[in-house]
C-alpha positions in Angstrom: -9.7 192.5 46.3 -11.8 188.5 46.0 -10.2 185.9 47.5 -9.3 182.6 45.7 -11.3 179.7 45.4 -10.2 176.7 47.0 -10.5 173.4 45.4 -10.1 174.9 41.6 -6.7 174.2 39.5 -6.0 176.3 36.6 -3.9 174.4 34.0 -0.8 175.4 33.1 1.7 175.3 29.9 5.0 174.1 30.9 6.5 174.7 28.4 6.3 178.5 27.6 3.3 179.1 29.1 1.8 182.7 29.6 1.9 184.0 33.2 -1.3 184.2 33.6 -2.4 180.4 33.1 -3.6 180.7 30.1 -2.9 178.0 27.5 -1.6 179.1 24.2 -2.3 176.3 21.9 -5.9 174.8 21.7 -6.2 171.6 24.1 -7.7 169.0 21.2 -11.1 167.4 21.8 -12.4 163.9 22.3 -13.4 163.8 18.2 -10.0 164.9 17.6 -7.7 162.6 19.4 -7.0 158.8 17.9 -6.7 155.9 20.5 -4.2 154.3 18.3 -2.2 157.3 17.6 1.1 157.2 20.0 1.9 160.9 19.1 -1.8 162.0 21.5 0.1 160.6 24.4 3.2 163.1 24.2 3.6 166.2 26.2 1.3 164.1 29.2 3.2 164.1 32.2 5.0 167.4 31.6 5.7 166.8 27.7 8.0 163.6 29.0 8.2 161.4 26.1 8.1 157.5 26.2 11.1 155.8 26.1 12.2 153.9 23.3 11.3 150.5 22.9 13.8 147.8 23.4 14.9 144.6 21.0 13.0 142.2 23.3 9.7 144.4 23.2 9.9 145.1 19.3 10.4 141.6 19.0 7.8 141.1 20.7 5.1 143.1 18.7 6.4 142.0 15.7 5.8 138.6 16.5 2.1 139.7 17.8 1.8 140.9 14.7 2.7 138.1 12.6 0.4 136.2 14.8 -2.3 138.6 14.1 -2.2 138.5 10.4 -2.5 134.6 10.3 -5.4 134.5 12.5 -7.1 137.3 10.3 -5.8 135.0 7.3 -7.1 132.1 8.3 -10.9 133.7 9.5 -10.7 135.1 6.3 -10.7 132.1 4.3 -13.0 130.2 6.9 -15.7 133.3 6.3 -15.0 133.4 2.4 -16.2 129.2 2.4 -19.2 129.3 4.7 -20.4 132.2 2.6 -20.4 130.5 -0.6 -21.1 127.2 0.9 -24.6 129.1 2.3 -25.2 130.8 -0.8 -25.1 127.7 -3.3 -27.0 125.6 -0.6 -30.1 128.1 -0.7 -31.6 131.5 0.5 -32.9 130.2 3.3 -29.7 129.9 4.7 -28.4 133.8 3.4 -31.5 134.6 5.6 -30.2 133.0 9.0 -27.2 134.8 8.5 -28.2 137.9 7.8 -30.5 137.6 11.2 -27.3 136.5 13.1 -25.7 139.7 11.0 -28.4 142.0 12.7 -28.7 140.8 15.8 -24.8 140.9 16.4 -24.1 144.1 15.3 -27.0 145.5 17.1 -25.4 143.9 20.3 -22.4 145.6 19.2 -23.4 148.9 18.8 -25.7 149.2 22.0 -22.4 147.9 24.2 -20.3 151.0 23.2 -22.0 153.4 24.6 -21.1 154.6 27.9 -22.9 153.7 31.0 -22.3 155.5 34.6 -22.1 153.6 37.2 -24.5 155.3 39.0 -26.7 154.3 36.3 -26.0 150.5 35.8 -28.5 149.6 38.8 -31.1 150.8 36.6 -33.6 147.6 35.5 -35.3 146.7 32.4 -32.6 149.4 30.3 -31.1 146.2 28.3 -34.4 144.7 28.1 -36.0 147.6 26.5 -32.8 147.4 24.4 -34.0 143.6 22.8 -37.9 144.8 23.1 -37.5 147.5 20.6 -34.9 144.9 18.5 -37.3 142.1 18.4 -40.3 144.6 17.9 -38.7 145.9 14.7 -37.7 142.7 13.3 -40.8 141.5 13.6 -42.3 143.8 11.5 -39.9 143.9 9.4 -39.7 140.5 8.7 -43.7 140.5 8.9 -43.5 143.2 6.2 -41.4 140.9 3.2 -43.2 137.2 4.2 -46.5 139.2 3.9 -45.0 140.8 0.4 -43.4 137.5 -0.9 -45.4 134.6 0.2 -49.2 136.4 0.5 -50.0 133.1 -1.6 -49.1 130.9 1.2 -50.0 132.9 4.4 -52.8 134.9 2.9 -55.0 131.3 2.7 -53.9 129.5 5.9 -56.5 130.5 8.7 -54.2 130.9 11.4 -51.8 133.0 9.7 -54.6 135.1 7.5 -55.4 137.5 10.8 -51.8 138.2 11.3 -50.8 139.0 7.7 -54.5 141.3 7.4 -53.3 143.4 10.3 -49.7 143.1 10.6 -48.8 146.4 10.3 -51.5 146.9 13.6 -50.0 144.4 15.4 -46.5 145.7 15.3 -47.1 149.6 16.3 -49.0 148.0 19.1 -46.2 146.5 20.1 -43.9 149.3 20.0 -46.2 151.5 21.7 -46.2 148.9 24.6 -42.7 148.9 24.7 -43.0 152.9 24.5 -45.3 153.2 27.3 -43.0 151.0 29.7 -40.3 153.2 28.7 -41.9 156.2 29.8 -42.6 154.6 33.3 -39.3 153.2 33.8 -37.7 157.0 33.8 -36.6 157.5 37.2 -35.8 160.7 39.0 -31.8 161.7 38.5 -31.2 159.3 35.1 -33.3 161.3 32.7 -30.8 162.3 30.6 -29.2 158.5 31.0 -32.3 156.9 29.8 -33.6 159.1 27.0 -29.7 159.0 25.6 -30.3 154.9 25.5 -33.6 155.4 24.0 -32.0 157.7 21.2 -29.2 155.3 20.7 -31.3 152.4 20.6 -33.4 154.0 17.6 -30.2 155.1 15.7 -28.5 151.3 15.9 -32.4 150.1 15.0 -32.0 152.4 11.5 -28.8 152.1 10.8 -28.2 148.0 11.1 -31.3 146.6 11.4 -33.6 148.4 9.2 -30.9 148.9 6.5 -30.3 145.0 6.7 -34.0 144.5 5.8 -33.9 145.6 2.5 -30.7 143.2 1.8 -33.1 140.2 2.9 -35.3 141.9 0.2 -32.6 141.5 -2.1 -32.1 138.4 -2.0 -36.3 137.4 -2.4 -35.6 139.6 -5.5 -32.8 137.3 -6.5 -29.7 136.2 -5.4 -27.6 138.5 -7.9 -28.8 141.7 -5.8 -27.7 140.3 -2.6 -24.4 138.5 -3.7 -23.1 141.7 -6.6 -23.4 144.8 -4.1 -21.4 142.4 -1.2 -19.1 141.8 -4.5 -18.4 145.3 -5.4 -17.7 146.3 -2.1 -15.6 143.8 -1.1 -13.6 144.4 -4.5 -13.2 147.6 -4.2 -11.8 147.3 -0.5 -9.0 145.2 -1.7 -8.0 147.8 -5.0 -8.2 150.5 -2.4 -5.7 149.0 -0.5 -3.7 147.5 -3.5 -3.5 150.9 -5.5 -3.1 152.7 -1.9 0.0 151.2 -0.9 1.6 150.8 -4.6 1.0 155.0 -5.9 -1.2 156.6 -2.9 0.7 160.0 -1.9 -2.5 162.4 -1.2 -4.6 161.9 1.9 -8.3 161.1 1.9 -10.0 161.6 5.0 -8.8 162.6 8.1 -11.2 160.1 10.0 -8.8 157.6 8.1 -5.2 158.6 7.9 -4.5 155.6 5.9 -7.0 156.0 3.2 -5.6 157.7 -0.2 -7.0 159.6 -2.7 -5.2 157.6 -5.5 -6.3 154.7 -3.6 -9.9 155.6 -3.7 -9.8 156.9 -7.0 -8.3 153.3 -8.3 -10.5 151.2 -7.0 -13.2 152.9 -8.6 -12.1 152.0 -12.1 -11.0 148.4 -10.9 -14.6 147.8 -9.3 -16.3 149.1 -12.5 -14.2 147.1 -14.9 -14.8 143.9 -12.2 -18.6 144.8 -12.4 -18.9 145.0 -15.8 -17.4 141.0 -16.5 -19.0 139.7 -13.3 -22.3 140.6 -13.8 -22.2 139.1 -17.4 -21.4 135.7 -15.9 -23.9 135.6 -12.9 -26.4 136.7 -15.3 -26.3 133.4 -17.2 -27.5 131.3 -14.4 -31.2 131.3 -13.1 -30.7 130.6 -9.8 -29.0 134.3 -9.6 -31.3 136.3 -11.3 -34.6 134.6 -11.0 -37.0 135.7 -7.9 -37.4 133.3 -4.8 -40.3 131.0 -5.3 -38.6 128.0 -3.8 -37.1 128.5 -0.5 -35.6 124.9 -1.0 -33.9 125.7 -4.3 -29.8 125.1 -4.4 -27.4 126.4 -6.9 -27.9 122.7 -8.1 -31.6 122.4 -8.8 -31.9 125.9 -9.9 -35.2 128.1 -10.5 -37.3 128.9 -13.3 -39.0 132.1 -14.1 -39.5 134.5 -16.9 -36.1 136.3 -17.1 -36.2 140.0 -16.4 -35.9 141.8 -19.8 -32.5 143.2 -18.3 -30.7 140.2 -18.0 -31.2 139.6 -21.7 -28.5 140.8 -24.6 -29.5 143.4 -26.8 -27.6 144.7 -30.0 -26.8 148.5 -29.8 -25.4 150.2 -32.7 -23.1 153.2 -32.3 -23.8 156.6 -33.4 -20.7 157.4 -35.3 -18.8 155.1 -37.3 -14.7 154.3 -35.9 -12.0 152.8 -37.9 -11.6 148.8 -36.9 -14.2 149.2 -34.2 -17.2 146.9 -34.7 -20.2 149.3 -35.1 -22.9 147.2 -33.5 -22.3 144.7 -30.4 -24.4 142.9 -28.1 -24.6 144.1 -24.3 -26.9 143.2 -21.6 -28.6 146.0 -20.0 -27.6 144.6 -16.6 -24.0 145.5 -17.6 -24.9 149.4 -18.2 -26.5 149.6 -14.6 -23.8 147.5 -13.0 -21.6 150.9 -14.0 -23.9 152.7 -11.9 -24.2 150.4 -9.0 -20.3 149.6 -8.8 -19.8 153.5 -8.5 -21.8 153.5 -5.5 -19.9 151.3 -3.9 -16.5 152.9 -5.0 -17.4 156.5 -4.1 -20.2 156.3 -1.5 -20.7 152.9 0.3 -17.1 153.8 1.9 -18.4 157.0 3.7 -20.4 154.2 5.7 -17.1 152.8 6.6 -15.7 156.2 7.6 -18.7 156.8 9.2 -17.8 153.9 11.6 -14.5 155.3 12.0 -15.8 158.5 13.6 -18.3 156.6 16.0 -15.1 154.6 17.2 -13.3 157.5 17.8 -15.9 159.5 19.5 -16.1 156.6 22.1 -12.2 155.9 21.7 -12.0 152.4 21.1 -10.0 150.8 18.1 -13.1 147.6 17.3 -16.6 147.7 17.7 -16.2 144.1 19.0 -14.3 140.3 18.8 -16.7 138.8 17.2 -14.2 137.1 14.2 -11.2 136.6 15.1 -8.3 138.7 13.5 -10.7 141.0 11.8 -12.8 142.7 15.3 -16.3 142.9 15.9 -19.2 142.1 13.1 -19.7 145.8 12.8 -16.4 146.5 11.8 -17.0 144.1 8.8 -20.3 145.4 7.6 -20.1 149.2 8.3 -19.9 149.7 4.1 -22.4 146.5 3.2 -25.5 147.9 5.2 -25.6 151.0 3.1 -25.2 149.5 -0.1 -27.4 146.8 0.2 -30.3 149.8 1.0 -28.7 151.2 -2.4 -29.4 147.9 -3.9 -32.5 147.8 -2.9 -33.8 151.2 -3.9 -32.0 151.3 -7.5 -33.5 147.5 -8.5 -37.1 148.8 -7.0 -37.1 152.6 -9.1 -35.3 151.1 -12.8 -34.9 147.3 -12.7 -37.9 145.6 -11.2 -40.7 144.6 -13.8 -44.3 145.1 -12.1 -47.1 143.1 -13.2 -49.9 141.4 -11.5 -49.0 138.3 -9.6 -51.0 135.4 -8.4 -50.6 136.7 -4.6 -51.3 140.1 -5.1 -54.9 138.8 -7.1 -55.6 136.2 -4.3 -54.9 139.4 -1.6 -56.9 141.5 -3.3 -59.7 138.9 -3.9 -59.7 137.9 0.0 -59.6 141.4 1.6 -61.5 142.9 -1.0 -64.6 140.5 -2.0 -67.1 138.9 -0.1 -67.7 135.1 0.2 -70.3 135.2 -2.3 -68.2 137.4 -4.6 -64.9 135.3 -4.2 -67.0 132.3 -5.5 -68.2 134.2 -8.6 -65.0 135.0 -9.3 -64.5 130.9 -9.7 -66.9 130.4 -11.5 -66.2 133.1 -14.0 -63.1 131.9 -14.6 -63.3 128.8 -14.8 -66.0 129.4 -17.7 -63.4 131.4 -19.3 -61.0 128.5 -18.8 -63.5 126.2 -20.3 -64.5 128.5 -23.2 -61.0 129.0 -24.3 -60.7 124.7 -24.3 -58.0 124.8 -21.7 -59.6 122.5 -19.4 -62.5 120.3 -20.2 -65.5 121.4 -21.4 -67.6 118.5 -19.2 -66.6 120.5 -16.2 -69.3 122.1 -14.1 -69.4 125.5 -13.6 -71.9 125.7 -11.1 -71.5 126.1 -7.3 -70.4 122.6 -7.6 -67.0 123.0 -9.8 -65.2 119.9 -10.6 -61.1 120.8 -11.6 -59.9 117.4 -10.8 -60.1 117.4 -15.4 -57.9 120.8 -15.7 -54.9 119.6 -18.2 -52.4 123.1 -17.8 -49.6 123.5 -20.4 -49.2 127.2 -19.8 -47.4 129.0 -17.4 -50.1 132.0 -16.9 -52.7 129.2 -17.3 -51.4 127.3 -14.4 -51.6 130.6 -12.1 -55.5 131.0 -12.7 -55.6 127.5 -11.9 -53.5 127.9 -8.8 -55.9 131.2 -8.1 -59.1 129.0 -8.4 -57.6 126.1 -6.1 -56.3 128.7 -3.5 -60.3 130.6 -3.2 -61.3 127.3 -2.9 -59.4 126.2 0.0 -59.9 129.8 1.7 -63.8 129.5 0.8 -63.8 125.5 2.4 -65.5 124.1 -0.8 -65.2 120.4 -1.1 -61.6 118.8 -2.1 -63.1 117.6 -5.1 -63.1 121.2 -6.4 -59.0 121.5 -5.4 -56.6 121.1 -8.2 -54.3 118.1 -7.6 
């Protein structure tokens, strides 16, 4: 007969357990437990239930809840006012805000990972997290700057090497961090260090990479930033209203307060809101024009060739319906917004459900306390990240108009042609403009060009002249060759 081993304890079910000490009911896993659910605390210490609260405790809890609602409301209005002031002040301020959101959200997600006490003394753990964040942001920001402002960075003597070799530089920066991580591995901490490495990369993808596409939306036009944000907020509001009004059926276990009726009701109201709201935004070029002036505000506006998707078109019904007009005028963007609003209503909320599951895994209520009354920044942005990512992909796939740009032509000329060939391009374009009567016929098309007599009245011609002047600057030609 084997002896019972010392130091080993068996859990017994005190409420009718079996003689062999095994529990009849399965113990809930950590993923099923809810920190804020008092029922999960019942049954501990022999199934004892917490005594009812006194009147003073109930009154204190009520006052605390009221104070929390007041704080939440005040900071909601502060954030709304700050957001609109930044958006109307210019695109650069939205970029700054998105940068801050990335950094704060990354910090909150990294901080929730449990760090064993014996691993807290490890050097360079936090340093590597921030190094990979900096490297990722350098790569993504650089990609955006080179793509949208190539007509500026490619003609600057200092910025040109960084622009043409940007991806290689970014890759080598990452490799340096990777090598440093491998050399910092210590025996006994391998599991923790590799877990941190994987956790950091997950946070970079879910937060920084998705936020990068949101910033690209800003460069493509303020509407592609503001519309997805407004749709998610509108859906959240209507989901709450519909759920409180006639919600009965639970939607998902991760968020017990979400109801199917609120989910579907919010979809309908969000689609209606988007259909009307996008029609108002499409009338202002500040919202629909891509960024060509970072100093522009809602008062100065922007000028561009409007994307046809914003121009109203006449549509005809295939069938004649009594008392219904057979033709109507609607901009194509109003049909596109039906798809975008549907994603904001049916798919984007799963970003919030994902965040709820993550918080339950680590048994926390909020990701942080960076916003008083609202929790952390990640708590407010969980749906916005995936929504902004979708808006960028949808715009690039179905709405964007691809055409040759001044920056694209300059990039091809500088990176693909020798200085002699670039001079030939300048001479050839100058001769073409002379033959078209756009610039004075007295302009010399020889090696020493004189473009001071330029008189431009057409947008396309101004682009050509800008291209000529940029190449002249790049080739270090005399200042007399440049357009004043």
